[in-house]
C-alpha positions in Angstrom: 107.9 97.6 142.4 108.3 100.2 145.2 110.1 97.6 147.3 112.5 96.8 144.5 113.4 100.5 144.2 114.1 100.8 147.9 116.4 97.8 147.8 118.2 99.2 144.8 118.6 102.6 146.5 120.0 100.9 149.6 122.5 98.9 147.7 123.6 102.1 145.8 124.1 104.0 149.0 125.9 101.2 150.6 128.3 100.8 147.6 129.1 104.5 147.6 129.6 105.2 151.2 130.5 101.9 152.7 133.2 100.7 150.4 136.1 98.6 151.7 139.2 100.3 153.0 142.1 100.2 150.5 144.9 97.8 151.1 147.8 99.7 152.4 150.1 98.6 149.6 147.5 99.7 147.0 147.0 103.0 148.7 150.7 103.7 148.8 151.2 102.8 145.2 148.3 105.0 144.1 149.4 107.9 146.3 152.9 107.7 144.8 151.5 107.7 141.2 149.2 110.7 141.8 152.0 112.6 143.6 154.0 112.6 140.3 151.1 114.4 138.6 149.7 116.8 141.3 149.7 117.8 144.9 147.5 115.2 146.6 146.7 117.3 149.6 145.5 120.2 147.4 143.3 118.1 145.2 141.8 115.3 147.5 139.7 115.2 150.6 140.7 113.3 153.7 138.7 110.1 154.3 140.5 109.5 157.7 143.1 111.2 159.8 146.0 109.7 157.8 144.4 108.9 154.4 143.0 110.8 151.5 140.0 109.6 149.5 141.9 108.5 146.4 139.7 105.6 145.2 136.0 105.5 144.4 135.8 109.2 145.3 135.8 112.4 143.3 138.5 114.9 143.9 137.8 118.5 144.7 137.3 119.3 141.0 134.8 116.4 140.6 137.1 114.0 138.8 137.5 110.3 139.8 141.1 109.1 139.5 140.7 105.4 140.6 138.0 102.7 140.9 138.4 100.0 143.5 135.0 98.2 143.3 134.8 97.7 147.1 137.6 95.2 147.1 140.3 97.4 148.6 142.4 96.9 145.4 142.7 99.3 142.6 141.0 98.0 139.4 140.9 101.1 137.2 143.1 104.3 136.9 142.0 107.4 135.0 144.8 110.0 134.7 144.2 113.7 133.9 146.1 116.9 134.7 148.4 119.3 133.0 151.9 118.4 134.3 153.7 118.0 131.0 157.0 117.3 132.7 155.8 114.1 134.3 157.4 111.0 132.9 155.4 107.8 133.6 157.2 104.5 134.0 155.9 100.9 134.0 157.0 100.7 137.7 154.4 103.3 138.5 151.7 100.7 137.7 153.3 97.4 138.3 152.8 97.6 142.0 149.0 97.3 141.6 148.0 93.8 142.2 144.6 93.7 140.3 144.8 96.7 138.0 143.3 95.9 134.6 142.3 99.2 133.1 144.4 102.4 132.6 143.0 105.5 130.8 145.2 108.6 130.2 143.7 111.9 129.1 146.7 114.1 128.8 150.0 114.5 126.9 152.3 112.8 129.4 155.7 111.6 128.6 156.7 107.9 129.0 159.9 106.0 129.5 161.2 104.0 126.6 159.6 100.6 126.2 156.9 101.7 128.6 154.3 99.4 127.1 156.4 96.3 127.6 156.1 96.6 131.3 152.3 97.0 131.5 150.2 93.9 132.3 146.6 95.1 131.6 143.4 94.1 129.9 142.7 97.7 128.6 145.0 100.6 127.9 143.4 103.8 126.6 145.4 107.0 125.8 144.1 110.3 124.5 146.6 113.0 123.3 149.8 111.3 124.3 153.4 112.0 123.6 155.2 109.8 121.0 157.4 108.4 123.7 154.5 106.0 124.4 155.4 104.0 121.2 159.2 104.3 121.5 159.9 100.7 121.6 162.8 98.4 120.6 162.2 95.2 118.9 161.4 92.4 121.4 163.4 93.8 124.3 164.8 90.8 126.2 162.2 88.7 124.3 159.5 90.7 125.9 156.2 91.5 124.2 153.3 93.8 125.0 150.8 92.0 127.3 148.0 94.5 126.9 145.0 92.8 125.2 143.1 96.0 124.2 145.6 98.7 123.2 144.0 102.0 122.2 146.2 105.0 121.4 144.5 108.1 120.0 145.7 111.5 118.8 149.3 110.5 119.2 151.7 113.4 118.4 154.9 112.1 116.7 158.0 114.2 116.3 160.3 111.7 114.5 160.1 108.6 112.3 159.0 105.3 113.8 159.1 101.7 112.7 156.5 99.6 114.6 156.9 95.8 114.5 153.8 93.5 114.6 155.8 90.9 116.6 155.5 93.2 119.6 151.8 92.7 119.6 151.4 88.9 119.5 149.4 89.0 122.7 147.2 92.0 121.7 143.7 91.4 120.5 142.7 94.9 119.6 145.4 97.3 118.2 144.6 101.0 117.7 147.3 103.6 117.0 146.0 106.8 115.7 148.3 109.8 115.1 147.8 113.5 114.5 148.9 114.8 111.0 152.7 114.9 110.7 155.5 115.1 108.2 157.2 112.2 109.9 156.7 108.6 108.9 155.3 105.6 110.7 155.9 102.3 109.0 154.5 99.0 110.1 156.8 96.1 109.7 155.3 92.6 109.4 157.9 90.3 111.0 155.5 87.6 112.2 156.5 84.0 111.7 153.3 82.4 112.9 149.6 83.3 112.2 148.1 86.1 114.3 144.4 87.1 114.5 143.2 90.5 115.6 139.7 91.4 116.4 140.4 95.0 115.3 143.4 96.8 113.8 143.2 100.6 113.4 146.5 102.3 112.5 147.9 105.5 111.0 150.6 104.5 108.6 153.0 105.8 105.9 152.8 102.5 104.1 150.3 99.7 103.3 151.7 97.0 105.6 151.9 93.4 104.5 149.2 91.3 106.1 150.9 88.0 105.5 150.1 85.6 108.4 147.6 88.2 109.8 143.8 87.9 109.9 141.3 90.4 111.3 137.7 91.2 111.4 138.4 94.8 110.5 141.5 96.7 109.4 141.4 100.5 109.2 144.4 102.4 107.8 144.7 106.1 107.8 147.2 107.0 105.1 149.6 109.7 106.1 150.5 112.5 103.7 153.9 111.0 102.9 152.7 107.4 102.4 154.6 105.1 100.1 152.5 104.4 96.9 154.6 101.4 96.0 153.4 99.6 99.1 150.0 99.3 97.4 151.3 96.0 96.1 150.9 94.6 99.6 147.1 94.5 99.0 147.6 91.1 97.5 148.3 89.7 101.0 144.9 90.8 102.3 143.2 87.5 101.9 142.4 87.1 105.6 141.0 90.6 106.0 137.2 90.8 106.3 136.6 94.6 106.3 139.1 97.1 105.0 138.7 100.9 105.6 141.0 103.3 104.0 141.1 107.0 104.8 143.6 109.9 104.3 145.0 112.3 106.8 145.0 115.0 104.0 141.5 115.6 102.5 143.1 117.0 99.4 145.2 114.0 98.6 144.3 112.0 95.4 145.0 108.3 95.8 144.5 105.4 93.4 141.7 102.8 93.9 143.0 99.8 95.9 142.7 96.2 94.8 142.5 94.1 97.9 140.7 91.2 96.2 140.1 89.0 99.2 138.1 91.5 101.4 134.4 91.1 102.1 133.8 94.8 102.7 135.7 97.8 101.4 135.3 101.4 102.6 137.2 104.2 101.1 137.2 107.8 102.4 139.6 109.7 100.2 139.5 111.3 96.7 140.3 108.6 94.1 142.4 109.1 91.1 141.0 108.6 87.5 141.1 105.0 86.5 142.5 103.8 83.2 139.6 101.5 82.5 136.4 100.2 84.1 137.0 98.3 87.3 135.6 94.7 87.1 134.1 94.1 90.5 133.6 90.4 89.7 137.3 90.0 90.5 136.5 90.9 94.1 134.9 87.5 94.7 134.0 88.0 98.4 133.1 91.7 98.2 129.5 92.6 99.2 129.5 96.2 100.5 131.5 98.9 98.6 131.5 102.2 100.4 133.1 105.3 98.7 132.0 108.3 100.7 134.3 110.9 99.0 134.9 109.8 95.4 136.2 113.1 94.1 135.7 114.6 90.6 138.3 112.4 88.8 137.0 109.0 89.7 134.8 108.3 86.6 135.1 107.3 83.0 133.6 110.0 80.7 131.1 110.8 83.4 130.0 107.2 84.0 130.3 105.1 87.1 133.7 103.4 86.7 132.5 99.9 87.7 131.3 96.9 85.7 130.0 93.5 86.8 128.5 94.5 90.1 126.2 91.5 90.5 127.7 90.5 93.9 127.5 94.0 95.4 124.7 94.3 97.8 125.6 97.6 99.2 127.0 100.5 97.2 127.9 104.1 98.2 129.4 106.4 95.7 129.1 110.0 97.0 130.6 113.4 96.5 131.8 112.5 93.0 130.9 113.5 89.5 128.6 111.2 87.5 126.8 112.9 84.6 123.9 110.6 84.1 121.9 108.3 86.4 120.9 105.0 84.7 119.0 102.9 87.1 119.2 99.7 85.0 123.0 99.8 85.1 123.0 99.8 88.9 122.0 97.2 91.4 118.6 95.7 91.0 118.5 94.0 94.4 120.4 95.9 97.1 120.3 96.5 100.8 121.8 100.0 100.6 122.5 102.4 97.7 123.8 105.9 98.1 124.6 108.1 95.1 124.6 111.4 97.0 125.9 114.8 95.7 127.2 113.5 92.3 125.5 116.1 90.1 123.7 113.3 88.3 120.9 113.9 85.7 118.4 111.3 84.6 115.0 110.0 85.6 114.2 108.0 88.7 111.7 105.1 88.4 108.1 106.1 89.1 107.5 102.9 90.9 109.8 101.9 93.7 112.1 99.1 92.4 111.1 95.7 93.6 113.6 94.1 96.0 115.4 97.4 96.7 116.3 98.4 100.2 117.5 101.8 101.5 118.8 104.2 98.9 120.0 107.8 99.0 119.9 110.0 95.8 120.2 113.3 97.7 121.7 116.4 96.1 121.6 115.6 92.4 119.7 116.9 89.3 117.3 114.0 88.9 113.8 114.4 87.4 110.7 112.2 87.2 107.8 111.4 89.5 107.1 109.0 92.3 103.9 107.1 93.1 102.3 105.5 96.1 104.7 102.5 96.0 107.4 104.7 97.5 105.3 105.3 100.7 106.4 102.1 102.5 110.1 102.4 101.7 113.2 104.1 103.1 114.9 106.6 100.9 116.3 110.1 100.5 115.6 112.0 97.2 115.8 115.5 98.6 117.3 118.4 96.7 116.6 117.1 93.2 114.3 118.3 90.4 111.6 115.6 91.0 108.1 116.8 90.1 104.6 115.5 89.5 102.1 114.7 92.2 103.4 114.1 95.7 101.6 111.0 97.0 99.1 111.7 99.8 100.9 109.4 102.2 103.7 112.0 102.2 101.5 115.1 102.0 99.7 114.1 105.2 102.9 113.7 107.3 105.3 116.1 105.5 105.8 118.1 108.7 107.3 115.0 110.3 111.1 115.6 110.2 111.7 111.9 109.3 109.7 112.5 106.1 110.4 116.1 105.0 114.2 115.6 105.2 113.8 112.9 102.5 111.7 114.9 100.1 112.5 118.6 100.6 114.0 120.7 97.8 112.0 119.2 94.9 109.3 120.5 92.6 106.0 118.7 93.4 103.2 120.5 91.6 100.4 119.6 94.1 102.3 120.6 97.3 103.5 123.8 98.9 105.8 123.0 101.8 105.3 126.5 103.2 101.5 126.2 103.2 100.5 122.5 103.3 96.9 121.6 102.7 94.9 119.7 105.4 95.1 115.9 105.2 91.8 114.6 103.9 92.9 111.0 103.1 93.8 109.7 106.5 91.8 106.6 107.1 91.8 104.6 110.3 90.4 101.1 111.1 91.0 99.0 114.1 90.5 95.3 114.6 91.1 93.1 117.6 93.0 89.8 117.2 93.1 87.3 120.1 94.6 84.4 118.1 97.8 82.9 119.3 100.0 79.9 118.7 99.8 78.6 122.2 96.0 78.2 122.1 95.8 80.1 125.3 93.1 82.7 124.7 93.3 83.9 128.3 96.9 85.0 127.9 96.5 88.7 126.9 100.2 89.0 126.0 99.3 87.3 122.7 96.5 89.6 121.9 97.0 92.5 119.5 95.2 95.4 117.8 95.7 95.9 114.1 95.5 99.5 113.0 95.0 99.6 109.2 93.8 102.1 106.6 95.3 104.7 104.4 98.0 107.4 104.8 98.8 106.4 108.3 102.5 107.4 108.0 105.2 105.5 109.9 105.2 104.1 113.4 106.9 107.4 114.4 104.0 109.4 112.9 101.6 108.5 115.7 101.5 108.4 119.5 99.5 106.5 122.1 99.8 109.3 124.7 97.3 108.0 127.2 98.6 104.4 127.2 102.4 104.2 127.4 102.2 100.4 128.0 101.3 99.9 124.3 103.8 99.7 121.5 103.4 100.2 117.8 105.1 98.0 115.3 105.1 98.5 111.5 103.6 95.8 109.3 103.3 97.8 106.1 104.3 101.5 106.4 101.4 103.9 105.9 98.9 101.0 105.7 99.1 98.6 108.6 100.5 98.5 112.1 100.4 96.1 115.1 99.6 97.5 118.6 100.6 95.2 121.4 101.2 95.3 125.2 104.5 94.2 126.5 104.2 90.9 128.3 105.7 92.3 131.5 103.2 95.2 131.6 100.1 94.8 133.8 96.5 95.1 132.6 94.7 94.0 129.5 94.9 95.2 126.0 92.2 97.8 125.5 89.8 97.6 122.6 89.2 101.4 122.5 92.3 103.6 122.1 93.1 107.3 121.5 95.7 107.7 118.8 97.4 111.1 118.2 99.0 112.2 114.9 101.2 115.2 116.0 102.5 116.2 112.5 99.4 116.6 110.4 99.2 119.9 108.3 96.1 121.0 110.2 97.9 120.5 113.5 97.9 117.6 115.9 94.8 115.5 116.0 93.7 112.8 118.3 91.3 110.1 117.2 89.2 107.9 119.5 88.7 104.6 117.7 87.3 101.2 118.7 88.0 97.7 117.3 85.4 96.7 114.8 82.9 94.1 115.7 83.8 94.4 119.4 81.1 97.0 120.1 77.7 97.6 118.7 77.3 101.2 117.5 75.5 103.1 120.2 73.0 105.8 119.1 72.1 108.4 121.7 70.3 111.0 119.7 69.4 112.2 116.2 68.8 115.7 114.8 67.5 116.4 111.4 68.3 119.6 109.5 66.2 119.4 106.3 68.0 116.6 104.3 70.9 116.5 106.8 70.9 114.0 109.7 73.2 114.3 112.7 73.5 111.0 114.6 75.2 111.2 118.0 76.6 108.3 120.0 79.8 106.2 120.1 81.6 103.3 118.6 81.2 104.7 115.1 84.2 105.0 112.7 86.3 107.6 110.9 86.4 105.4 107.8 83.1 106.3 106.0 83.4 103.3 103.7 82.6 100.9 106.6 79.5 102.8 107.7 76.0 102.3 106.3 73.0 104.4 107.4 69.5 103.5 106.5 66.6 105.9 107.4 63.2 104.4 106.7 65.0 101.8 104.4 66.6 104.7 102.4 70.4 105.0 102.3 71.7 108.2 103.9 75.0 109.2 102.2 77.8 109.7 104.8 79.3 113.2 104.8 81.4 113.1 107.9 82.0 110.6 110.6 84.1 109.9 113.7 83.9 107.9 116.9 81.0 109.9 118.3 79.1 111.5 115.4 77.8 110.8 111.9 76.5 113.4 109.5 74.7 112.0 106.5 72.5 113.4 103.7 69.2 111.9 102.5 67.8 113.6 99.5 64.0 114.4 99.6 63.9 113.3 103.2 60.8 115.4 103.9 58.7 113.3 101.6 60.2 110.1 103.0 59.5 111.1 106.6 56.0 112.6 105.9 55.0 109.2 104.4 55.0 108.0 108.0 52.2 108.9 110.3 53.2 111.3 113.1 52.8 108.5 115.7 54.6 105.9 113.6 58.2 105.3 114.5 60.8 105.9 111.8 63.6 103.4 111.9 67.3 104.3 111.6 69.9 101.5 111.2 73.6 102.2 111.7 75.9 99.5 110.5 79.7 99.7 111.3 81.6 97.0 109.6 79.6 93.8 110.3 77.6 94.9 113.4 74.6 97.2 113.4 72.2 98.9 115.8 68.6 100.2 115.3 67.3 103.6 116.5 63.6 104.4 116.3 62.4 108.0 116.3 59.2 109.9 115.5 58.7 112.8 113.1 58.6 115.1 116.1 62.0 114.0 117.1 63.4 114.8 113.7 63.0 118.5 113.2 61.0 119.6 110.2 61.3 123.2 109.0 60.6 125.8 111.6 61.1 123.4 114.6 64.7 122.6 113.7 67.5 123.6 115.9 69.0 126.8 114.5 72.3 126.0 112.9 75.3 128.3 113.2 76.0 129.4 109.7 79.0 131.5 110.6 80.5 133.5 107.8 79.7 130.9 105.1 75.9 131.2 104.9 72.6 132.5 106.2 70.1 130.5 108.2 66.9 129.5 106.4 64.0 129.2 108.9 61.8 127.5 106.4 64.2 124.7 105.5 66.1 124.5 108.8 69.5 124.7 107.2 71.9 127.3 106.1 71.8 128.7 102.6 75.5 128.8 101.7 76.9 131.9 100.1 79.0 129.9 97.7 78.9 126.6 95.9 82.2 125.8 97.6 80.5 125.2 100.9 78.2 122.3 102.0 76.7 120.8 105.2 73.7 121.9 107.2 75.8 124.8 108.6 78.0 125.3 105.5 80.9 124.2 107.6 82.3 121.8 105.0 83.9 122.5 101.6 81.9 121.2 98.6 83.1 118.0 97.0 83.9 117.8 93.3 82.6 114.8 91.4 84.9 112.6 89.4 83.2 114.2 86.3 82.1 117.8 86.6 79.3 117.4 83.9 78.6 113.7 84.8 79.0 112.8 81.2 75.9 114.8 80.3 73.8 112.1 81.9 73.2 113.5 85.4 74.3 116.3 87.7 77.0 116.7 90.3 75.8 116.6 93.9 78.5 118.5 95.7 77.1 117.7 99.1 78.1 114.1 98.8 80.6 114.5 96.0 78.9 112.1 93.6 77.0 112.3 90.4 73.3 111.9 90.6 72.7 109.9 87.4 69.7 109.9 85.0 67.6 106.8 84.7 69.4 103.7 83.6 72.8 105.4 84.0 75.6 104.2 86.4 79.2 104.8 87.3 80.6 107.7 89.2 80.6 109.8 86.1 77.2 108.4 84.8 78.9 107.1 81.6 77.6 103.6 82.1 74.4 102.3 80.5 72.2 99.7 82.3 71.1 97.1 79.8 67.6 96.3 78.8 66.1 99.6 79.9 67.4 99.0 83.5 66.1 95.5 83.8 69.5 93.9 83.2 70.4 90.7 81.4 68.8 87.2 81.6 70.0 83.6 81.2 73.4 84.3 82.8 74.2 87.3 80.6 76.4 90.2 81.8 75.7 93.8 81.0 78.4 95.7 79.1 77.8 99.1 80.7 79.9 100.9 78.1 77.6 99.9 75.2 74.4 99.0 77.1 74.2 95.7 75.4 74.3 92.3 77.2 77.2 90.0 76.8 75.3 86.7 76.3 76.5 83.1 75.9 76.4 81.6 72.5 72.8 80.4 73.0 71.2 83.9 73.2 70.9 87.0 71.1 72.6 90.0 72.7 70.1 92.6 71.6 67.3 90.7 73.3 68.9 90.9 76.7 69.7 87.2 76.4 66.0 86.2 76.2 65.7 85.1 72.6 67.6 82.0 71.6 70.3 82.1 69.0 70.1 78.8 67.1 73.0 76.7 66.1 73.5 73.3 64.6 76.0 70.8 66.0 75.3 67.7 64.0 73.0 66.4 61.1 71.5 63.0 60.7 69.8 61.7 57.5 67.6 58.6 57.6 66.1 57.0 54.5 62.5 55.7 55.0 60.4 53.7 52.5 59.2 56.6 50.5 61.2 59.6 51.7 64.1 60.9 53.8 64.1 62.5 57.3 66.7 65.0 58.3 67.4 65.5 62.0 69.3 68.6 63.2 70.8 68.5 66.7 72.0 71.7 68.4 70.3 74.6 70.2 67.0 76.1 69.1 65.3 77.2 72.3 61.6 77.5 73.0 61.0 80.7 71.1 60.8 79.8 67.4 59.2 82.6 65.5 59.2 82.1 61.8 61.2 78.9 62.0 62.4 77.9 58.6 64.9 75.2 57.4 66.3 75.4 53.8 68.8 73.3 51.9 70.3 74.9 48.8 67.5 77.4 48.9 64.8 74.6 49.0 62.5 74.3 52.0 63.0 71.4 54.4 59.4 70.7 55.6 59.5 70.7 59.4 57.9 67.6 61.1 58.8 68.3 64.7 61.1 70.5 66.9 62.1 71.1 70.5 64.8 73.0 72.3 67.7 70.8 71.0 66.5 69.2 67.8 64.5 69.7 64.6 63.2 67.0 62.2 62.2 67.9 58.6 61.8 66.3 55.1 64.7 67.5 52.9 64.8 67.6 49.1 65.4 64.1 47.7 69.0 64.4 46.6 71.2 61.5 45.5 73.5 60.4 48.3 76.6 60.8 46.2 75.5 64.2 45.2 75.1 65.2 48.9 78.6 63.9 49.6 80.3 65.7 46.8 78.4 69.0 46.9 78.5 71.8 49.5 74.9 72.6 49.7 74.0 75.5 52.0 72.0 74.7 55.1 70.1 77.6 56.8 68.1 77.7 60.0 66.1 80.9 60.4 64.0 82.0 63.3 63.5 85.2 65.4 65.0 87.3 62.7 68.3 85.5 63.0 69.8 83.1 60.5 72.3 80.3 61.1 74.1 79.2 58.0 76.3 76.1 57.5 77.1 73.2 55.1 74.7 70.4 54.5 76.8 67.3 55.4 74.5 64.8 57.2 75.5 61.5 58.7 73.7 58.6 56.9 72.0 56.7 59.7 70.9 53.6 57.8 73.6 53.3 55.2 72.5 55.9 52.8 75.2 55.7 50.1 75.6 54.5 46.5 77.2 51.1 47.2 75.9 48.3 45.0 75.2 45.8 47.7 73.6 48.2 50.2 70.9 49.6 48.0 68.2 47.6 49.5 68.9 48.9 53.0 69.2 52.5 51.7 66.1 52.9 49.7 63.6 50.3 50.7 62.9 46.6 51.2 61.4 43.8 49.0 58.2 42.3 50.5 59.2 38.6 50.8 61.5 36.4 52.9 64.0 36.0 50.2 64.6 39.7 50.1 65.2 39.7 53.9 68.0 37.3 53.4 69.3 39.5 50.6 69.2 42.5 53.0 71.3 40.5 55.5 73.8 39.7 52.8 74.0 43.3 51.8 75.1 44.3 55.2 77.9 41.7 55.3 81.5 42.7 54.5 81.2 40.9 51.1 78.3 43.0 49.8 80.6 45.7 48.6 83.0 43.4 46.7 83.2 43.5 42.9 84.8 40.1 42.7 83.2 38.0 39.9 83.3 34.9 42.1 81.0 36.5 44.6 78.6 37.5 41.8 78.5 34.0 40.3 77.8 32.6 43.8 74.9 35.0 44.2 73.4 34.0 40.8 73.7 30.3 41.5 72.0 30.8 44.9 69.1 32.6 43.3 68.7 29.8 40.7 68.7 27.1 43.4 66.1 29.1 45.4 63.9 29.3 42.2 64.0 25.6 41.6 63.1 24.9 45.2 60.2 27.2 44.9 58.8 25.5 41.8 58.9 22.1 43.6 57.1 23.5 46.6 54.3 24.9 44.5 54.0 21.7 42.5 53.4 19.7 45.7 50.7 22.0 46.8 48.9 21.8 43.4 49.0 18.0 43.3 47.7 17.7 46.9 44.6 19.9 46.4 43.8 18.2 43.0 42.5 21.2 41.2 43.4 23.8 38.6 42.6 27.4 39.0 43.7 30.1 36.7 44.5 33.4 38.3 46.5 36.4 37.2 48.7 37.5 39.9 50.7 40.6 39.4 53.6 41.2 41.7 55.5 44.4 41.6 59.1 43.9 42.6 61.2 46.9 43.3 64.5 46.5 41.7 67.4 46.5 43.9 69.4 49.6 43.6 73.1 48.9 43.4 75.2 51.2 45.5 77.8 51.6 42.8 76.7 51.1 39.2 73.1 49.6 39.0 70.4 51.9 37.6 67.4 52.9 39.7 64.5 51.1 37.8 61.2 49.4 38.7 60.2 46.2 36.7 56.9 44.6 36.7 56.6 40.7 36.4 53.3 38.9 35.7 53.0 35.3 36.9 49.9 33.3 35.7 48.8 30.3 37.7 46.6 27.7 35.9 44.3 25.5 38.0 44.4 21.8 37.0 41.1 19.9 37.2 41.1 16.3 37.8 
């Protein structure tokens, strides 16, 4: 780097003092030009015996008139002086071979058609005589050959017509005049299309732009401009940006209608419109800038525009708008300014989504702002906005970038003349070495992420001891990226000092390390009664990422920084005394996800009279017995009363505890939770079982449908999902399927008030013998089914599914209510289950009767053969009870008794 500086210095000296000697013709031409303006011998130093230092050298007053760039030829000429009688001609410049830039700083006079004879890239004139633009139309078919023509503060003393055809070779045309009563009119006499990069003119008319295109056209309307020429705006289809100003600030001019422009800027007072202006007719218009609208440009105090959907940038300032209605304005804009319009209304509390920069300065707006405004760019100064000023602004209000946007309002929690110290600044640092190139050794891809709360903007902080690092905003006030420029040497540090110069309590520097990159280092510990001071490094300012355990008891963090933690452990004397004097007491410090352990003895942690004497200052008196200061006021806390007491979220802790102002939290009574002790822990502090969740507001468990809430989800809440009824030989069996659990105290099943005798039960089913109701009656009635246990009753409708065909069909009676004890009846049972068993057709009945008769005859023949074969007669009375078959539809339920007497025949 040092070698590069020496080389640069050498080249600089060489270029300044060893430039090439001017070509004789160039020197002569320059000498003649300067001699028309001043006395060369009086103003310039000699560079040789016969030559003055005219080029690349300052004159005796320190002004450089010409630049030659070491070529020996004049490249640039800069004319100054006070010789008002000098008349410059094109011949004064035409003799230079490579001249491309002429700059004139004084009101010289020029020969007529001067500009026609100049062959330059750049011509710049400041405060010139109007003879500079005294031109005929196409003298001898000549045109101006200057590409960049810039004429400023031109003083005119007569009327001029300027023809665009004279500038067909010009790329940038600027002709700006001083205020005058004379007219300058621009005449568009172009036949072919001409494009300008920039046109900036002072004119008494709106010139036609037919066959002309430009990136930007700026017209300063002179006081005597021709209003009828406004009709030429219809020719502005090839104009990208149009800027209109007035030479007379008091002039009132109508709103223009150049429908083809993409950007319109107006800086004059606008006359009152006849109706609302429909901006949808400006099809290409995005930005509309009106910086000095005036008091007339409105309609009954409303913004005089409708259909602004295409407008992405709007400025309407220094006008008169009575009421600010946010919903009528742009909802997604890049830039909105409504400054100094005297508007009333309410600003949105939440910063509008999709909005960019906006400026509502100098109005009469009311309302409040919330934290969503912190990361956005705006100016709402000098209004009547009240409510709470968000802490992100309170902490950095002394920063000019912030107070200029908010000053002059009525925030109730903030006094700009006496700002309170910032207590909400929260810093966290993480180290990220991920990169897209998978080259972890390339430190140029490494970065630190600074995140937290109320950090301000990137301009709110400084890295004074490491200028190689840069800060980039990710989310203003919340997250920033710290990186090292790739061309800088060294590695990205993991411990930095960051300074906030604009805090209300004065500039503060924080030493902070990246989390998880260093284990917290504990050097010493001092105990003042229930206060513990832990010294070391690699701690954190953010108390929420620190956990301290002393003998497995949490020690509440009071203050913390990079080197020190102060925490409070209630009843610490008893906790420490439970350890023997020789037994080590363990202290664990956890910062984010890493932790360290520090062991100390009782002797190392002071106890009563052997504590270091704290400096109580003016806030308290040292207590030799406890080892801490007795604070004079409840407003102080800490072992030396150096801190202000903290208020709890609820001063009375809902009557269920007390406020511990040392840690700023309520100490709740048994089975009470929440910061204000309003919550109730269910089940006498034991919580809920079987997946239940405690409703801390009521203290009752929210259980699933299977458990009773008041039992902490331990006692089952029965329910029936389905019912099945099965007909056995002599009775019915009802099966209930659902959920009944394994606690079934006083389990009872009833149907229509009648007990269903329980046979068996488990978690998911119960079987019982129900009252013997007719199937049809069960179907057509709505008997009440009740399942009672554990002082809870489930009620439903008795509507079982008949498992083995329990219904009143004629042909299915045998399967529903019993079976006949012979083989014939088994066949009958099969028939009853066929599709024909339910038919009433007489043919089917006759077939059944004939089948029975045939079976009877076959039976008689069978018995007869048996009797003959055995050759004997024996008389017996055999009584066979045959259960009548119950018809499912219309057969009565009766039992008949048949007696069959067999007579034994003797041979």
